[in-house]
N, CA, C and O atoms as a Tripos MOL2 file, in Angstrom:
@<TRIPOS>MOLECULE
protein
  260   259    65     0     0
PROTEIN
NO_CHARGES

@<TRIPOS>ATOM
      1 N          25.9610   -0.0870 -106.7600 N.3       1 UNK1
      2 CA         26.4240   -0.6880 -105.5400 C.3       1 UNK1
      3 C          25.6330   -1.9710 -105.3000 C.2       1 UNK1
      4 O          24.4020   -1.9580 -105.3110 O.2       1 UNK1
      5 N          26.3260   -3.0550 -105.0890 N.am      2 UNK2
      6 CA         25.7020   -4.3530 -104.9060 C.3       2 UNK2
      7 C          25.5700   -4.6670 -103.4110 C.2       2 UNK2
      8 O          26.3770   -4.2180 -102.5960 O.2       2 UNK2
      9 N          24.5540   -5.4330 -103.0740 N.am      3 UNK3
     10 CA         24.3400   -5.8290 -101.6860 C.3       3 UNK3
     11 C          25.5110   -6.6720 -101.1810 C.2       3 UNK3
     12 O          25.8710   -6.6040 -100.0060 O.2       3 UNK3
     13 N          26.0970   -7.4570 -102.0680 N.am      4 UNK4
     14 CA         27.2330   -8.2910 -101.6690 C.3       4 UNK4
     15 C          28.4020   -7.4210 -101.2120 C.2       4 UNK4
     16 O          29.0720   -7.7540 -100.2340 O.2       4 UNK4
     17 N          28.6500   -6.3260 -101.8970 N.am      5 UNK5
     18 CA         29.7150   -5.4030 -101.5050 C.3       5 UNK5
     19 C          29.4000   -4.7940 -100.1460 C.2       5 UNK5
     20 O          30.2950   -4.6050  -99.3210 O.2       5 UNK5
     21 N          28.1410   -4.4930  -99.9180 N.am      6 UNK6
     22 CA         27.7500   -3.8680  -98.6620 C.3       6 UNK6
     23 C          27.8860   -4.8370  -97.4900 C.2       6 UNK6
     24 O          28.2350   -4.4320  -96.3810 O.2       6 UNK6
     25 N          27.6130   -6.1030  -97.7360 N.am      7 UNK7
     26 CA         27.7070   -7.0980  -96.6620 C.3       7 UNK7
     27 C          29.1500   -7.2960  -96.1920 C.2       7 UNK7
     28 O          29.3820   -7.7760  -95.0830 O.2       7 UNK7
     29 N          30.0970   -6.9360  -97.0170 N.am      8 UNK8
     30 CA         31.5120   -7.0530  -96.6430 C.3       8 UNK8
     31 C          31.9680   -5.8830  -95.7770 C.2       8 UNK8
     32 O          33.0670   -5.9230  -95.2250 O.2       8 UNK8
     33 N          31.1530   -4.8520  -95.6490 N.am      9 UNK9
     34 CA         31.5240   -3.6690  -94.8790 C.3       9 UNK9
     35 C          31.1320   -3.8290  -93.4140 C.2       9 UNK9
     36 O          30.2170   -4.5810  -93.0780 O.2       9 UNK9
     37 N          31.8460   -3.1020  -92.5440 N.am     10 UNK10
     38 CA         31.5080   -3.1030  -91.1230 C.3      10 UNK10
     39 C          30.3200   -2.1590  -90.8920 C.2      10 UNK10
     40 O          29.9100   -1.4260  -91.7920 O.2      10 UNK10
     41 N          29.7850   -2.1920  -89.6850 N.am     11 UNK11
     42 CA         28.6450   -1.3380  -89.3490 C.3      11 UNK11
     43 C          29.0200    0.1320  -89.4950 C.2      11 UNK11
     44 O          28.2380    0.9320  -90.0100 O.2      11 UNK11
     45 N          30.2120    0.4800  -89.0420 N.am     12 UNK12
     46 CA         30.6580    1.8790  -89.1310 C.3      12 UNK12
     47 C          30.8140    2.3160  -90.5910 C.2      12 UNK12
     48 O          30.4490    3.4370  -90.9440 O.2      12 UNK12
     49 N          31.3500    1.4450  -91.4270 N.am     13 UNK13
     50 CA         31.4910    1.7640  -92.8530 C.3      13 UNK13
     51 C          30.1210    1.9170  -93.5150 C.2      13 UNK13
     52 O          29.9340    2.7750  -94.3780 O.2      13 UNK13
     53 N          29.1770    1.0880  -93.1100 N.am     14 UNK14
     54 CA         27.8190    1.2040  -93.6570 C.3      14 UNK14
     55 C          27.1940    2.5380  -93.2880 C.2      14 UNK14
     56 O          26.5260    3.1660  -94.1090 O.2      14 UNK14
     57 N          27.4090    2.9650  -92.0640 N.am     15 UNK15
     58 CA         26.8550    4.2640  -91.6340 C.3      15 UNK15
     59 C          27.4850    5.4140  -92.4130 C.2      15 UNK15
     60 O          26.8060    6.3730  -92.7780 O.2      15 UNK15
     61 N          28.7980    5.3100  -92.6650 N.am     16 UNK16
     62 CA         29.4620    6.3490  -93.4610 C.3      16 UNK16
     63 C          28.9490    6.3460  -94.8990 C.2      16 UNK16
     64 O          28.7390    7.4040  -95.4930 O.2      16 UNK16
     65 N          28.7500    5.1650  -95.4450 N.am     17 UNK17
     66 CA         28.2280    5.0430  -96.8040 C.3      17 UNK17
     67 C          26.8310    5.6480  -96.8870 C.2      17 UNK17
     68 O          26.5080    6.3530  -97.8420 O.2      17 UNK17
     69 N          26.0060    5.3690  -95.8800 N.am     18 UNK18
     70 CA         24.6550    5.9240  -95.8490 C.3      18 UNK18
     71 C          24.6960    7.4480  -95.7950 C.2      18 UNK18
     72 O          23.9500    8.1180  -96.5100 O.2      18 UNK18
     73 N          25.5610    7.9920  -94.9530 N.am     19 UNK19
     74 CA         25.6790    9.4490  -94.8410 C.3      19 UNK19
     75 C          26.1370   10.0630  -96.1580 C.2      19 UNK19
     76 O          25.6310   11.1090  -96.5660 O.2      19 UNK19
     77 N          27.0850    9.4230  -96.8190 N.am     20 UNK20
     78 CA         27.5750    9.9220  -98.1110 C.3      20 UNK20
     79 C          26.4640    9.9120  -99.1620 C.2      20 UNK20
     80 O          26.3210   10.8560  -99.9390 O.2      20 UNK20
     81 N          25.6830    8.8320  -99.1710 N.am     21 UNK21
     82 CA         24.6010    8.7290 -100.1520 C.3      21 UNK21
     83 C          23.5010    9.7530  -99.8690 C.2      21 UNK21
     84 O          22.9280   10.3180 -100.8000 O.2      21 UNK21
     85 N          23.2060    9.9930  -98.6030 N.am     22 UNK22
     86 CA         22.1920   10.9990  -98.2640 C.3      22 UNK22
     87 C          22.6460   12.4000  -98.6910 C.2      22 UNK22
     88 O          21.8500   13.2090  -99.1670 O.2      22 UNK22
     89 N          23.9430   12.6630  -98.5070 N.am     23 UNK23
     90 CA         24.4910   13.9530  -98.9500 C.3      23 UNK23
     91 C          24.4200   14.0720 -100.4700 C.2      23 UNK23
     92 O          24.0810   15.1290 -101.0030 O.2      23 UNK23
     93 N          24.7390   12.9880 -101.1570 N.am     24 UNK24
     94 CA         24.6820   12.9770 -102.6220 C.3      24 UNK24
     95 C          23.2480   13.1980 -103.1060 C.2      24 UNK24
     96 O          23.0210   13.9180 -104.0780 O.2      24 UNK24
     97 N          22.2770   12.5730 -102.4200 N.am     25 UNK25
     98 CA         20.8730   12.7430 -102.7820 C.3      25 UNK25
     99 C          20.4390   14.1940 -102.6040 C.2      25 UNK25
    100 O          19.7150   14.7380 -103.4370 O.2      25 UNK25
    101 N          20.8850   14.8190 -101.5130 N.am     26 UNK26
    102 CA         20.5640   16.2240 -101.2790 C.3      26 UNK26
    103 C          21.0890   17.0950 -102.4170 C.2      26 UNK26
    104 O          20.3840   17.9740 -102.9130 O.2      26 UNK26
    105 N          22.3320   16.8450 -102.8240 N.am     27 UNK27
    106 CA         22.9370   17.6350 -103.8950 C.3      27 UNK27
    107 C          22.1960   17.4300 -105.2200 C.2      27 UNK27
    108 O          21.9970   18.3710 -105.9870 O.2      27 UNK27
    109 N          21.7910   16.1780 -105.4720 N.am     28 UNK28
    110 CA         21.0530   15.8900 -106.7080 C.3      28 UNK28
    111 C          19.6950   16.5840 -106.7190 C.2      28 UNK28
    112 O          19.2710   17.1070 -107.7490 O.2      28 UNK28
    113 N          19.0190   16.5880 -105.5870 N.am     29 UNK29
    114 CA         17.7240   17.2720 -105.5060 C.3      29 UNK29
    115 C          17.8850   18.7700 -105.7050 C.2      29 UNK29
    116 O          17.0410   19.4210 -106.3210 O.2      29 UNK29
    117 N          18.9720   19.3050 -105.1820 N.am     30 UNK30
    118 CA         19.2390   20.7250 -105.3650 C.3      30 UNK30
    119 C          19.5010   21.0230 -106.8380 C.2      30 UNK30
    120 O          19.0210   22.0280 -107.3620 O.2      30 UNK30
    121 N          20.2540   20.1620 -107.5040 N.am     31 UNK31
    122 CA         20.5230   20.3400 -108.9370 C.3      31 UNK31
    123 C          19.2270   20.2820 -109.7340 C.2      31 UNK31
    124 O          19.0280   21.0600 -110.6670 O.2      31 UNK31
    125 N          18.3450   19.3530 -109.3600 N.am     32 UNK32
    126 CA         17.0680   19.2310 -110.0720 C.3      32 UNK32
    127 C          16.2340   20.5020 -109.9020 C.2      32 UNK32
    128 O          15.6020   20.9730 -110.8480 O.2      32 UNK32
    129 N          16.2410   21.0440 -108.6930 N.am     33 UNK33
    130 CA         15.4490   22.2390 -108.4240 C.3      33 UNK33
    131 C          15.9720   23.4540 -109.1800 C.2      33 UNK33
    132 O          15.1980   24.3320 -109.5590 O.2      33 UNK33
    133 N          17.2800   23.5060 -109.4000 N.am     34 UNK34
    134 CA         17.8630   24.6550 -110.0980 C.3      34 UNK34
    135 C          17.9750   24.4140 -111.6020 C.2      34 UNK34
    136 O          18.4320   25.2880 -112.3380 O.2      34 UNK34
    137 N          17.5630   23.2390 -112.0580 N.am     35 UNK35
    138 CA         17.5870   22.9520 -113.4890 C.3      35 UNK35
    139 C          18.9480   22.5890 -114.0340 C.2      35 UNK35
    140 O          19.1670   22.6830 -115.2420 O.2      35 UNK35
    141 N          19.8730   22.1770 -113.1790 N.am     36 UNK36
    142 CA         21.2330   21.8520 -113.6180 C.3      36 UNK36
    143 C          21.4800   20.3560 -113.7250 C.2      36 UNK36
    144 O          22.6060   19.9360 -113.9870 O.2      36 UNK36
    145 N          20.4650   19.5620 -113.5300 N.am     37 UNK37
    146 CA         20.6430   18.1110 -113.5120 C.3      37 UNK37
    147 C          20.8620   17.5720 -114.9210 C.2      37 UNK37
    148 O          20.1170   17.8890 -115.8480 O.2      37 UNK37
    149 N          21.9070   16.7430 -115.0630 N.am     38 UNK38
    150 CA         22.2240   16.1400 -116.3490 C.3      38 UNK38
    151 C          21.5600   14.7750 -116.5070 C.2      38 UNK38
    152 O          21.1140   14.4180 -117.5970 O.2      38 UNK38
    153 N          21.4970   14.0060 -115.4010 N.am     39 UNK39
    154 CA         20.9740   12.6500 -115.4670 C.3      39 UNK39
    155 C          19.8860   12.4680 -114.3940 C.2      39 UNK39
    156 O          20.2090   12.1640 -113.2460 O.2      39 UNK39
    157 N          18.6230   12.6470 -114.7450 N.am     40 UNK40
    158 CA         17.5540   12.5340 -113.7510 C.3      40 UNK40
    159 C          17.4190   11.1330 -113.1460 C.2      40 UNK40
    160 O          16.8850   10.9930 -112.0460 O.2      40 UNK40
    161 N          17.8800   10.1210 -113.8270 N.am     41 UNK41
    162 CA         17.8010    8.7640 -113.3010 C.3      41 UNK41
    163 C          18.7420    8.5090 -112.1410 C.2      41 UNK41
    164 O          18.6080    7.5140 -111.4290 O.2      41 UNK41
    165 N          19.6860    9.4010 -111.9540 N.am     42 UNK42
    166 CA         20.6620    9.2500 -110.8700 C.3      42 UNK42
    167 C          19.9860    9.3210 -109.5030 C.2      42 UNK42
    168 O          20.4120    8.6360 -108.5730 O.2      42 UNK42
    169 N          18.9490   10.1290 -109.3660 N.am     43 UNK43
    170 CA         18.2340   10.2370 -108.0900 C.3      43 UNK43
    171 C          17.6450    8.8860 -107.7130 C.2      43 UNK43
    172 O          17.7540    8.4590 -106.5640 O.2      43 UNK43
    173 N          17.0330    8.2210 -108.6590 N.am     44 UNK44
    174 CA         16.4400    6.9130 -108.4060 C.3      44 UNK44
    175 C          17.5010    5.8990 -107.9810 C.2      44 UNK44
    176 O          17.2850    5.1110 -107.0600 O.2      44 UNK44
    177 N          18.6320    5.9250 -108.6500 N.am     45 UNK45
    178 CA         19.7130    5.0100 -108.3360 C.3      45 UNK45
    179 C          20.2380    5.2420 -106.9140 C.2      45 UNK45
    180 O          20.4770    4.2860 -106.1760 O.2      45 UNK45
    181 N          20.4140    6.4900 -106.5380 N.am     46 UNK46
    182 CA         20.9260    6.8130 -105.2070 C.3      46 UNK46
    183 C          19.9080    6.4130 -104.1400 C.2      46 UNK46
    184 O          20.2860    5.8950 -103.0890 O.2      46 UNK46
    185 N          18.6220    6.6480 -104.4010 N.am     47 UNK47
    186 CA         17.5890    6.2510 -103.4380 C.3      47 UNK47
    187 C          17.5920    4.7430 -103.2110 C.2      47 UNK47
    188 O          17.4260    4.2750 -102.0850 O.2      47 UNK47
    189 N          17.7800    3.9990 -104.2760 N.am     48 UNK48
    190 CA         17.8190    2.5400 -104.1500 C.3      48 UNK48
    191 C          19.0810    2.0750 -103.4220 C.2      48 UNK48
    192 O          19.0390    1.1130 -102.6540 O.2      48 UNK48
    193 N          20.1990    2.7540 -103.6620 N.am     49 UNK49
    194 CA         21.4280    2.4240 -102.9390 C.3      49 UNK49
    195 C          21.2590    2.6860 -101.4410 C.2      49 UNK49
    196 O          21.7300    1.9070 -100.6130 O.2      49 UNK49
    197 N          20.5870    3.7820 -101.1020 N.am     50 UNK50
    198 CA         20.3210    4.0900  -99.6910 C.3      50 UNK50
    199 C          19.4800    2.9780  -99.0740 C.2      50 UNK50
    200 O          19.7500    2.5460  -97.9540 O.2      50 UNK50
    201 N          18.4760    2.5190  -99.7870 N.am     51 UNK51
    202 CA         17.6200    1.4410  -99.2800 C.3      51 UNK51
    203 C          18.4330    0.1660  -99.0710 C.2      51 UNK51
    204 O          18.2320   -0.5420  -98.0840 O.2      51 UNK51
    205 N          19.3470   -0.1300  -99.9880 N.am     52 UNK52
    206 CA         20.1870   -1.3200  -99.8340 C.3      52 UNK52
    207 C          21.0670   -1.2170  -98.5930 C.2      52 UNK52
    208 O          21.2010   -2.1710  -97.8270 O.2      52 UNK52
    209 N          21.6630   -0.0440  -98.4110 N.am     53 UNK53
    210 CA         22.5340    0.1660  -97.2490 C.3      53 UNK53
    211 C          21.7260    0.0150  -95.9610 C.2      53 UNK53
    212 O          22.1710   -0.6440  -95.0220 O.2      53 UNK53
    213 N          20.5520    0.6180  -95.9160 N.am     54 UNK54
    214 CA         19.7290    0.5220  -94.7070 C.3      54 UNK54
    215 C          19.3010   -0.9110  -94.4320 C.2      54 UNK54
    216 O          19.2430   -1.3270  -93.2750 O.2      54 UNK54
    217 N          19.0050   -1.6640  -95.4690 N.am     55 UNK55
    218 CA         18.6100   -3.0610  -95.3030 C.3      55 UNK55
    219 C          19.7470   -3.8860  -94.7180 C.2      55 UNK55
    220 O          19.5480   -4.6350  -93.7610 O.2      55 UNK55
    221 N          20.9340   -3.7510  -95.2890 N.am     56 UNK56
    222 CA         22.0870   -4.5120  -94.8130 C.3      56 UNK56
    223 C          22.4560   -4.0700  -93.3970 C.2      56 UNK56
    224 O          22.8130   -4.9000  -92.5610 O.2      56 UNK56
    225 N          22.3720   -2.7830  -93.1300 N.am     57 UNK57
    226 CA         22.6940   -2.2630  -91.7990 C.3      57 UNK57
    227 C          21.7330   -2.8300  -90.7560 C.2      57 UNK57
    228 O          22.1570   -3.2370  -89.6740 O.2      57 UNK57
    229 N          20.4540   -2.8570  -91.0770 N.am     58 UNK58
    230 CA         19.4600   -3.4040  -90.1520 C.3      58 UNK58
    231 C          19.7000   -4.8960  -89.9300 C.2      58 UNK58
    232 O          19.5830   -5.3740  -88.8020 O.2      58 UNK58
    233 N          20.0270   -5.6250  -90.9710 N.am     59 UNK59
    234 CA         20.3350   -7.0490  -90.8240 C.3      59 UNK59
    235 C          21.5340   -7.2480  -89.9040 C.2      59 UNK59
    236 O          21.5380   -8.1160  -89.0310 O.2      59 UNK59
    237 N          22.5480   -6.4200  -90.1230 N.am     60 UNK60
    238 CA         23.7680   -6.5290  -89.3150 C.3      60 UNK60
    239 C          23.4830   -6.2040  -87.8530 C.2      60 UNK60
    240 O          23.9980   -6.8750  -86.9600 O.2      60 UNK60
    241 N          22.6620   -5.1770  -87.5990 N.am     61 UNK61
    242 CA         22.3450   -4.8080  -86.2250 C.3      61 UNK61
    243 C          21.5060   -5.8720  -85.5390 C.2      61 UNK61
    244 O          21.6420   -6.0830  -84.3340 O.2      61 UNK61
    245 N          20.6450   -6.5410  -86.2820 N.am     62 UNK62
    246 CA         19.8440   -7.6170  -85.6970 C.3      62 UNK62
    247 C          20.7060   -8.8170  -85.3410 C.2      62 UNK62
    248 O          20.3960   -9.5320  -84.3880 O.2      62 UNK62
    249 N          21.7810   -9.0550  -86.0860 N.am     63 UNK63
    250 CA         22.7090  -10.1490  -85.7690 C.3      63 UNK63
    251 C          23.4270   -9.8950  -84.4590 C.2      63 UNK63
    252 O          23.6990  -10.8210  -83.6960 O.2      63 UNK63
    253 N          23.7320   -8.6300  -84.2070 N.am     64 UNK64
    254 CA         24.4860   -8.2560  -83.0050 C.3      64 UNK64
    255 C          23.6400   -8.4600  -81.7510 C.2      64 UNK64
    256 O          24.1640   -8.8240  -80.6980 O.2      64 UNK64
    257 N          22.3440   -8.2280  -81.8610 N.am     65 UNK65
    258 CA         21.4620   -8.3270  -80.6900 C.3      65 UNK65
    259 C          21.3310   -9.7020  -80.1650 C.2      65 UNK65
    260 O          20.6200   -9.9240  -79.1850 O.2      65 UNK65
@<TRIPOS>BOND
     1     1     2 1
     2     2     3 1
     3     3     4 2
     4     3     5 am
     5     5     6 1
     6     6     7 1
     7     7     8 2
     8     7     9 am
     9     9    10 1
    10    10    11 1
    11    11    12 2
    12    11    13 am
    13    13    14 1
    14    14    15 1
    15    15    16 2
    16    15    17 am
    17    17    18 1
    18    18    19 1
    19    19    20 2
    20    19    21 am
    21    21    22 1
    22    22    23 1
    23    23    24 2
    24    23    25 am
    25    25    26 1
    26    26    27 1
    27    27    28 2
    28    27    29 am
    29    29    30 1
    30    30    31 1
    31    31    32 2
    32    31    33 am
    33    33    34 1
    34    34    35 1
    35    35    36 2
    36    35    37 am
    37    37    38 1
    38    38    39 1
    39    39    40 2
    40    39    41 am
    41    41    42 1
    42    42    43 1
    43    43    44 2
    44    43    45 am
    45    45    46 1
    46    46    47 1
    47    47    48 2
    48    47    49 am
    49    49    50 1
    50    50    51 1
    51    51    52 2
    52    51    53 am
    53    53    54 1
    54    54    55 1
    55    55    56 2
    56    55    57 am
    57    57    58 1
    58    58    59 1
    59    59    60 2
    60    59    61 am
    61    61    62 1
    62    62    63 1
    63    63    64 2
    64    63    65 am
    65    65    66 1
    66    66    67 1
    67    67    68 2
    68    67    69 am
    69    69    70 1
    70    70    71 1
    71    71    72 2
    72    71    73 am
    73    73    74 1
    74    74    75 1
    75    75    76 2
    76    75    77 am
    77    77    78 1
    78    78    79 1
    79    79    80 2
    80    79    81 am
    81    81    82 1
    82    82    83 1
    83    83    84 2
    84    83    85 am
    85    85    86 1
    86    86    87 1
    87    87    88 2
    88    87    89 am
    89    89    90 1
    90    90    91 1
    91    91    92 2
    92    91    93 am
    93    93    94 1
    94    94    95 1
    95    95    96 2
    96    95    97 am
    97    97    98 1
    98    98    99 1
    99    99   100 2
   100    99   101 am
   101   101   102 1
   102   102   103 1
   103   103   104 2
   104   103   105 am
   105   105   106 1
   106   106   107 1
   107   107   108 2
   108   107   109 am
   109   109   110 1
   110   110   111 1
   111   111   112 2
   112   111   113 am
   113   113   114 1
   114   114   115 1
   115   115   116 2
   116   115   117 am
   117   117   118 1
   118   118   119 1
   119   119   120 2
   120   119   121 am
   121   121   122 1
   122   122   123 1
   123   123   124 2
   124   123   125 am
   125   125   126 1
   126   126   127 1
   127   127   128 2
   128   127   129 am
   129   129   130 1
   130   130   131 1
   131   131   132 2
   132   131   133 am
   133   133   134 1
   134   134   135 1
   135   135   136 2
   136   135   137 am
   137   137   138 1
   138   138   139 1
   139   139   140 2
   140   139   141 am
   141   141   142 1
   142   142   143 1
   143   143   144 2
   144   143   145 am
   145   145   146 1
   146   146   147 1
   147   147   148 2
   148   147   149 am
   149   149   150 1
   150   150   151 1
   151   151   152 2
   152   151   153 am
   153   153   154 1
   154   154   155 1
   155   155   156 2
   156   155   157 am
   157   157   158 1
   158   158   159 1
   159   159   160 2
   160   159   161 am
   161   161   162 1
   162   162   163 1
   163   163   164 2
   164   163   165 am
   165   165   166 1
   166   166   167 1
   167   167   168 2
   168   167   169 am
   169   169   170 1
   170   170   171 1
   171   171   172 2
   172   171   173 am
   173   173   174 1
   174   174   175 1
   175   175   176 2
   176   175   177 am
   177   177   178 1
   178   178   179 1
   179   179   180 2
   180   179   181 am
   181   181   182 1
   182   182   183 1
   183   183   184 2
   184   183   185 am
   185   185   186 1
   186   186   187 1
   187   187   188 2
   188   187   189 am
   189   189   190 1
   190   190   191 1
   191   191   192 2
   192   191   193 am
   193   193   194 1
   194   194   195 1
   195   195   196 2
   196   195   197 am
   197   197   198 1
   198   198   199 1
   199   199   200 2
   200   199   201 am
   201   201   202 1
   202   202   203 1
   203   203   204 2
   204   203   205 am
   205   205   206 1
   206   206   207 1
   207   207   208 2
   208   207   209 am
   209   209   210 1
   210   210   211 1
   211   211   212 2
   212   211   213 am
   213   213   214 1
   214   214   215 1
   215   215   216 2
   216   215   217 am
   217   217   218 1
   218   218   219 1
   219   219   220 2
   220   219   221 am
   221   221   222 1
   222   222   223 1
   223   223   224 2
   224   223   225 am
   225   225   226 1
   226   226   227 1
   227   227   228 2
   228   227   229 am
   229   229   230 1
   230   230   231 1
   231   231   232 2
   232   231   233 am
   233   233   234 1
   234   234   235 1
   235   235   236 2
   236   235   237 am
   237   237   238 1
   238   238   239 1
   239   239   240 2
   240   239   241 am
   241   241   242 1
   242   242   243 1
   243   243   244 2
   244   243   245 am
   245   245   246 1
   246   246   247 1
   247   247   248 2
   248   247   249 am
   249   249   250 1
   250   250   251 1
   251   251   252 2
   252   251   253 am
   253   253   254 1
   254   254   255 1
   255   255   256 2
   256   255   257 am
   257   257   258 1
   258   258   259 1
   259   259   260 2
@<TRIPOS>SUBSTRUCTURE
     1 UNK1         2 RESIDUE 1 A UNK
     2 UNK2         6 RESIDUE 1 A UNK
     3 UNK3        10 RESIDUE 1 A UNK
     4 UNK4        14 RESIDUE 1 A UNK
     5 UNK5        18 RESIDUE 1 A UNK
     6 UNK6        22 RESIDUE 1 A UNK
     7 UNK7        26 RESIDUE 1 A UNK
     8 UNK8        30 RESIDUE 1 A UNK
     9 UNK9        34 RESIDUE 1 A UNK
    10 UNK10       38 RESIDUE 1 A UNK
    11 UNK11       42 RESIDUE 1 A UNK
    12 UNK12       46 RESIDUE 1 A UNK
    13 UNK13       50 RESIDUE 1 A UNK
    14 UNK14       54 RESIDUE 1 A UNK
    15 UNK15       58 RESIDUE 1 A UNK
    16 UNK16       62 RESIDUE 1 A UNK
    17 UNK17       66 RESIDUE 1 A UNK
    18 UNK18       70 RESIDUE 1 A UNK
    19 UNK19       74 RESIDUE 1 A UNK
    20 UNK20       78 RESIDUE 1 A UNK
    21 UNK21       82 RESIDUE 1 A UNK
    22 UNK22       86 RESIDUE 1 A UNK
    23 UNK23       90 RESIDUE 1 A UNK
    24 UNK24       94 RESIDUE 1 A UNK
    25 UNK25       98 RESIDUE 1 A UNK
    26 UNK26      102 RESIDUE 1 A UNK
    27 UNK27      106 RESIDUE 1 A UNK
    28 UNK28      110 RESIDUE 1 A UNK
    29 UNK29      114 RESIDUE 1 A UNK
    30 UNK30      118 RESIDUE 1 A UNK
    31 UNK31      122 RESIDUE 1 A UNK
    32 UNK32      126 RESIDUE 1 A UNK
    33 UNK33      130 RESIDUE 1 A UNK
    34 UNK34      134 RESIDUE 1 A UNK
    35 UNK35      138 RESIDUE 1 A UNK
    36 UNK36      142 RESIDUE 1 A UNK
    37 UNK37      146 RESIDUE 1 A UNK
    38 UNK38      150 RESIDUE 1 A UNK
    39 UNK39      154 RESIDUE 1 A UNK
    40 UNK40      158 RESIDUE 1 A UNK
    41 UNK41      162 RESIDUE 1 A UNK
    42 UNK42      166 RESIDUE 1 A UNK
    43 UNK43      170 RESIDUE 1 A UNK
    44 UNK44      174 RESIDUE 1 A UNK
    45 UNK45      178 RESIDUE 1 A UNK
    46 UNK46      182 RESIDUE 1 A UNK
    47 UNK47      186 RESIDUE 1 A UNK
    48 UNK48      190 RESIDUE 1 A UNK
    49 UNK49      194 RESIDUE 1 A UNK
    50 UNK50      198 RESIDUE 1 A UNK
    51 UNK51      202 RESIDUE 1 A UNK
    52 UNK52      206 RESIDUE 1 A UNK
    53 UNK53      210 RESIDUE 1 A UNK
    54 UNK54      214 RESIDUE 1 A UNK
    55 UNK55      218 RESIDUE 1 A UNK
    56 UNK56      222 RESIDUE 1 A UNK
    57 UNK57      226 RESIDUE 1 A UNK
    58 UNK58      230 RESIDUE 1 A UNK
    59 UNK59      234 RESIDUE 1 A UNK
    60 UNK60      238 RESIDUE 1 A UNK
    61 UNK61      242 RESIDUE 1 A UNK
    62 UNK62      246 RESIDUE 1 A UNK
    63 UNK63      250 RESIDUE 1 A UNK
    64 UNK64      254 RESIDUE 1 A UNK
    65 UNK65      258 RESIDUE 1 A UNK
């Protein structure tokens, strides 16, 4: 997920994207704990995507103020 794609989204879409990524991260952590994880690098990728979403969301909220 690129920051440019995220900047094209509305605040509500960003919040939904963040919620989806947090849910995905939870599922990945559960898979890791049970030994069913196929790609351990996926956790890192999802964490970075969450950080990107939060960064763009914070920028967008600061513009509104």
